[in-house]
C-alpha positions as CSV (number, residue, x, y, z in Angstrom):
1,M,66.0,-66.3,33.2
2,P,67.7,-64.7,36.5
3,S,69.3,-61.1,35.7
4,T,71.9,-62.0,38.2
5,S,73.5,-65.1,37.9
6,K,73.8,-67.5,40.8
7,K,78.0,-67.2,40.9
8,A,77.7,-63.4,41.0
9,R,75.2,-63.7,44.1
10,M,77.2,-66.1,45.7
11,A,79.8,-64.1,45.2
12,A,78.3,-61.1,47.2
13,S,77.9,-63.1,50.2
14,V,80.9,-65.5,49.9
15,A,83.1,-62.0,50.0
16,S,82.2,-61.9,54.0
17,V,81.4,-65.5,55.1
18,M,83.9,-68.4,54.0
19,F,81.8,-71.2,54.9
20,T,78.0,-72.3,54.2
21,N,75.8,-72.4,57.5
22,A,72.6,-74.2,55.9
23,V,69.1,-75.0,57.7
24,Y,66.1,-77.1,56.9
25,F,62.7,-75.7,57.4
26,P,60.1,-78.2,56.7
27,N,56.6,-76.8,55.6
28,Y,55.0,-79.2,58.3
29,R,56.4,-76.8,60.9
30,I,53.8,-74.5,59.8
31,Y,50.8,-76.6,61.3
32,Q,52.8,-76.3,64.4
33,G,52.8,-72.4,64.7
34,D,56.4,-72.0,63.1
35,T,57.3,-70.0,60.8
36,P,60.7,-69.2,58.8
37,G,60.4,-65.6,60.0
38,G,61.5,-67.2,63.5
39,M,64.9,-68.0,62.4
40,N,68.1,-66.1,62.9
41,Y,69.0,-64.9,59.4
42,S,72.5,-63.1,60.6
43,C,73.5,-66.7,61.0
44,I,72.0,-68.9,57.8
45,S,73.3,-68.7,54.4
46,H,70.6,-71.2,53.0
47,V,67.4,-72.7,53.7
48,F,66.4,-75.7,52.2
49,Y,62.7,-75.8,52.2
50,A,61.1,-79.3,52.8
51,H,59.7,-81.2,51.2
52,A,57.8,-80.9,47.3
53,S,56.6,-84.4,46.7
54,V,57.4,-86.0,43.5
55,G,54.6,-86.8,41.0
56,S,53.9,-90.4,39.6
57,D,54.5,-88.7,36.1
58,G,58.1,-87.2,37.1
59,G,56.3,-83.5,37.9
60,L,56.5,-81.5,40.9
61,S,53.3,-82.0,42.7
62,D,52.2,-78.4,44.7
63,E,51.0,-80.0,47.7
64,W,52.5,-77.4,50.1
65,A,50.3,-76.8,52.6
66,D,51.9,-73.2,53.1
67,C,51.4,-71.4,50.0
68,Q,48.2,-70.0,51.4
69,A,48.7,-70.1,55.2
70,P,49.0,-66.9,56.7
71,C,52.6,-66.7,57.6
72,D,55.0,-64.0,58.8
73,G,52.2,-61.6,57.1
74,V,52.4,-62.9,54.2
75,Q,50.9,-65.9,52.0
76,G,52.9,-69.6,52.8
77,G,55.9,-70.2,54.3
78,L,57.5,-70.3,50.6
79,G,55.8,-66.9,50.2
80,S,57.6,-65.8,53.6
81,L,61.1,-67.1,52.4
82,M,61.1,-65.1,48.9
83,H,60.3,-62.3,51.3
84,L,63.2,-62.5,53.5
85,K,65.5,-62.6,50.6
86,Q,64.4,-59.7,49.9
87,Q,65.6,-58.4,53.3
88,H,68.8,-60.7,53.8
89,P,70.3,-60.2,50.1
90,H,72.7,-63.2,51.0
91,L,70.5,-65.5,51.8
92,Q,69.8,-68.5,48.8
93,V,66.5,-70.5,49.2
94,I,66.5,-74.3,47.7
95,L,63.7,-76.3,47.3
96,S,64.1,-80.0,48.8
97,V,62.3,-82.6,46.8
98,G,61.1,-86.1,48.4
99,G,62.1,-86.9,51.7
100,G,60.9,-89.6,53.9
101,N,58.1,-90.8,51.4
102,S,60.1,-90.9,48.4
103,S,61.6,-94.2,48.7
104,Q,59.0,-95.7,46.2
105,I,58.3,-92.6,43.8
106,Y,62.1,-91.7,43.2
107,P,63.2,-95.2,41.8
108,M,60.3,-95.4,39.1
109,V,61.0,-91.7,38.1
110,A,64.9,-91.9,37.8
111,S,64.4,-95.1,36.0
112,S,62.8,-93.7,32.9
113,A,64.4,-90.8,30.4
114,A,61.0,-89.4,30.2
115,M,60.1,-89.0,33.4
116,R,63.3,-88.0,34.5
117,D,62.9,-84.9,31.9
118,T,59.5,-84.5,33.1
119,F,61.1,-83.6,36.5
120,A,63.9,-81.6,35.6
121,R,61.7,-79.4,33.4
122,S,59.1,-79.3,36.5
123,A,61.7,-78.1,38.5
124,R,62.9,-75.4,36.2
125,G,59.2,-74.3,36.5
126,L,58.7,-74.2,40.0
127,V,62.1,-72.5,40.5
128,E,61.7,-69.7,37.7
129,A,58.0,-69.4,39.1
130,S,58.9,-68.9,42.6
131,G,62.3,-67.0,42.4
132,L,64.2,-69.9,44.0
133,D,67.8,-70.4,43.7
134,G,67.7,-74.2,43.4
135,I,66.8,-78.0,44.0
136,D,67.8,-80.0,46.5
137,I,67.5,-84.1,45.6
138,A,66.3,-85.9,49.1
139,W,65.9,-89.5,47.8
140,E,65.9,-92.1,50.6
141,Y,68.0,-93.9,49.2
142,P,69.2,-95.3,46.3
143,C,69.3,-98.3,47.6
144,D,71.6,-100.6,44.8
145,L,73.5,-100.4,41.6
146,E,71.3,-99.7,39.1
147,Q,69.2,-97.0,41.3
148,G,72.5,-95.5,41.8
149,Q,73.0,-95.3,38.2
150,N,69.6,-93.7,37.7
151,F,70.1,-91.0,40.7
152,L,73.3,-90.3,38.2
153,A,71.0,-89.9,35.4
154,L,68.4,-87.7,37.2
155,L,71.0,-85.2,38.5
156,A,72.2,-85.2,34.9
157,A,68.5,-84.2,33.5
158,V,68.2,-81.6,36.1
159,R,71.9,-80.3,35.4
160,L,70.5,-79.9,31.8
161,Y,67.5,-77.5,33.0
162,L,69.4,-75.7,35.8
163,P,72.8,-75.0,34.3
164,D,75.4,-74.4,37.1
165,D,76.3,-71.1,36.3
166,Q,72.7,-69.7,37.4
167,Y,71.2,-72.5,40.0
168,T,72.3,-74.3,43.0
169,L,71.7,-78.4,42.9
170,T,72.4,-80.5,46.0
171,A,71.4,-83.7,47.1
172,M,71.0,-85.1,50.7
173,L,72.8,-88.5,51.4
174,P,73.2,-90.5,54.5
175,A,76.9,-90.9,55.8
176,G,76.8,-95.0,56.1
177,K,78.7,-96.6,53.4
178,A,75.3,-98.8,52.6
179,V,74.2,-96.2,50.7
180,L,76.9,-94.0,49.7
181,Q,78.4,-97.6,48.0
182,C,75.5,-97.7,45.7
183,I,76.5,-94.2,44.1
184,D,79.6,-93.2,42.0
185,V,79.8,-90.1,44.5
186,G,82.6,-88.7,42.3
187,Q,80.6,-88.7,39.3
188,A,77.4,-87.4,41.7
189,A,79.8,-84.3,42.9
190,N,80.3,-83.0,39.1
191,Y,76.6,-82.3,38.8
192,L,76.2,-80.8,42.6
193,D,77.2,-78.0,44.3
194,Y,76.7,-79.6,47.8
195,I,76.6,-83.3,49.1
196,N,74.5,-82.7,52.6
197,L,75.6,-85.4,54.3
198,M,73.5,-86.9,57.0
199,A,75.7,-87.4,59.8
200,Y,73.1,-88.4,62.4
201,D,70.5,-91.0,62.7
202,F,73.5,-93.5,63.4
203,T,71.1,-95.3,66.1
204,G,67.7,-95.0,67.2
205,H,64.8,-97.0,68.6
206,W,65.2,-99.2,65.6
207,S,68.9,-100.2,67.3
208,L,69.5,-103.5,68.9
209,K,71.5,-101.4,71.8
210,S,72.1,-97.5,72.5
211,G,74.2,-95.5,70.8
212,H,75.6,-92.1,70.1
213,Q,73.1,-91.0,67.1
214,S,75.3,-88.4,65.3
215,Q,79.1,-89.1,66.7
216,L,81.8,-87.6,64.6
217,Y,84.1,-90.6,65.7
218,A,83.1,-93.8,66.1
219,M,84.3,-96.1,68.9
220,H,84.1,-99.3,67.0
221,K,85.0,-100.4,63.4
222,H,81.7,-101.2,62.5
223,E,80.0,-98.2,63.4
224,S,78.9,-95.0,61.1
225,S,80.1,-91.8,62.0
226,G,80.5,-88.1,60.4
227,S,84.0,-88.6,59.9
228,G,83.8,-91.7,58.3
229,G,81.1,-90.5,55.8
230,V,83.4,-87.8,54.9
231,T,86.5,-89.6,54.4
232,Y,84.8,-92.2,52.1
233,L,83.2,-89.1,50.0
234,M,86.7,-87.9,49.7
235,S,88.4,-91.2,48.8
236,Q,85.8,-91.5,45.9
237,G,86.4,-88.2,44.7
238,C,84.1,-85.7,46.0
239,P,85.7,-82.6,46.9
240,A,85.9,-82.0,50.3
241,K,84.2,-78.1,49.6
242,K,81.1,-79.7,48.3
243,I,80.5,-81.6,51.8
244,L,78.5,-79.9,54.2
245,L,78.2,-82.0,57.5
246,G,74.7,-82.6,58.8
247,I,73.9,-81.4,62.4
248,P,70.5,-82.9,64.3
249,V,68.6,-80.3,66.2
250,F,66.9,-83.3,68.1
251,G,68.2,-86.1,70.4
252,R,67.3,-89.9,70.2
253,S,65.9,-91.7,73.4
254,F,67.1,-95.1,74.5
255,L,64.7,-95.6,78.2
256,H,66.5,-97.6,80.6
257,A,69.9,-97.1,79.3
258,T,72.8,-95.2,81.0
259,G,74.9,-95.1,78.2
260,P,75.9,-96.1,74.7
261,D,76.4,-100.1,73.7
262,Q,73.6,-101.3,76.0
263,K,70.2,-102.9,76.0
264,F,67.2,-100.7,76.1
265,K,63.7,-100.9,76.5
266,G,61.5,-98.5,74.6
267,A,62.3,-95.1,73.7
268,G,60.8,-91.4,75.0
269,G,59.9,-88.2,73.5
270,T,57.6,-88.5,70.1
271,D,58.7,-91.6,68.4
272,G,62.1,-91.5,70.4
273,V,62.7,-88.1,69.7
274,F,63.2,-84.8,71.7
275,E,63.5,-81.7,69.9
276,Y,66.6,-79.9,70.7
277,N,65.1,-77.0,72.5
278,Q,63.6,-79.8,74.6
279,L,67.1,-80.9,75.7
280,P,68.4,-81.7,78.2
281,R,65.8,-83.3,80.1
282,P,64.6,-82.1,83.1
283,K,66.4,-83.4,86.2
284,T,69.3,-84.6,84.2
285,K,72.6,-83.4,83.9
286,E,74.2,-82.9,80.1
287,A,77.9,-84.4,79.6
288,V,79.7,-84.5,76.3
289,D,81.7,-87.7,75.4
290,K,85.1,-85.7,74.0
291,R,86.3,-89.0,71.7
292,S,83.2,-89.4,70.2
293,V,82.0,-86.2,70.0
294,S,78.5,-86.7,71.4
295,A,76.2,-84.5,73.9
296,T,74.1,-86.8,76.2
297,C,71.7,-86.5,79.2
298,V,70.8,-89.4,81.3
299,G,67.9,-90.2,83.7
300,G,64.5,-88.6,83.9
301,D,61.7,-89.4,81.1
302,G,64.2,-89.8,78.3
303,G,66.9,-92.3,79.8
304,F,70.0,-92.0,77.5
305,V,69.7,-89.3,74.8
306,T,71.9,-88.3,72.3
307,Y,72.2,-85.4,70.6
308,D,74.6,-82.2,69.7
309,N,75.0,-79.4,72.0
310,P,77.1,-76.1,71.3
311,E,80.1,-77.7,72.4
312,T,80.0,-80.7,69.9
313,V,78.9,-78.4,67.0
314,K,82.1,-76.2,67.8
315,T,84.3,-79.1,67.5
316,K,82.4,-80.7,64.2
317,A,82.8,-76.7,62.9
318,G,86.5,-77.2,63.6
319,F,86.7,-80.3,61.9
320,C,85.1,-78.8,58.7
321,K,87.6,-76.2,58.7
322,Q,90.3,-78.7,59.1
323,K,89.0,-80.6,56.2
324,G,88.4,-78.2,54.0
325,L,84.5,-78.9,53.7
326,G,81.9,-76.7,52.7
327,G,80.3,-76.2,56.2
328,L,77.4,-77.5,58.5
329,F,73.5,-78.1,58.1
330,Y,70.9,-78.4,60.6
331,W,67.8,-80.6,60.7
332,T,65.6,-78.8,61.4
333,G,66.0,-74.7,62.1
334,P,62.8,-74.3,64.1
335,A,63.6,-77.0,66.4
336,D,66.8,-75.0,67.3
337,A,67.1,-73.1,71.0
338,R,65.6,-69.2,71.2
339,D,68.3,-68.8,73.4
340,K,71.7,-67.9,71.4
341,S,73.7,-69.0,74.0
342,R,72.2,-72.7,73.5
343,S,71.7,-71.8,69.9
344,L,73.4,-74.8,67.3
345,V,73.0,-72.7,64.7
346,A,74.6,-69.6,65.9
347,A,77.3,-72.0,67.5
348,G,78.3,-73.6,63.9
349,F,78.2,-69.9,62.4
350,R,80.6,-68.4,65.0
351,A,82.8,-71.5,65.0
352,L,82.9,-71.7,61.4
353,H,84.2,-68.0,61.1
354,T,86.3,-67.5,64.1
355,S,89.9,-68.8,64.1
């Protein structure tokens, strides 16, 4: 049992910082030469370490390549983050469980009371053994009402082992209503410290037409948007302060398109993605659509690329303050620009904490 409660730890940091400014650090980045030590912790309140795998028995399997890899002078990315916590006492480190490969295993685990209990006990064991501050449930995604009920049951089981006065519990959910409508989000919020609202990936290479991938405001009724996701969560009883608005630290490409709502042919980058630190593309000019709150560049090897930049992040931070949200999170920290004037994480932090 930690000697200092979660609330006491948070109180020390909340005295100087009103809003959460969180980043995800995926463990696969270590293979690409990135380490947690490369991020700017003067701007970061939480790191979500992604992703631990869910075992078929409901346990959390220890498959993190970074547990032994040399990293920032210690062993593993997780070891690095725990070392960084000593240097930055305000920092919370939360283990994100699941991710893109969780769509088959989570439904099975969550449907069984015994496996939910195993999952929750395993989560408690990992958190205690590693000195972590909590768990993030990254189930992509509960896709019907039964899975939505089981999602709630899983949260309830985890809370039994990770009580809210000592540990942080969050969940990553998309901003589109198709998934959110499967879940009683008001009830979910009773268990959660934050819902990390993925206000991005609204369009991509899978779409019929090009479009803004992380727009704050929809231009057409049928479109998803960050503000639409926030409005829906709040309408269903989720307190505004428990919502973190997600910022993509990447752009999505539509070749042979010059703007939204166009037919396109193929996508540039890697699987249609350019990391933010590679944007804007060479020989293109960056622009901001102020109505949707989206940054774009057009031409070169990306065609129409849609993303966020410091200007759009500042506007989204203002939206968070206006609505009373908990703050922002970024996927992913290592993809941010090294230049502070271009950094999304720094831009968000500044905008959240200045009038």
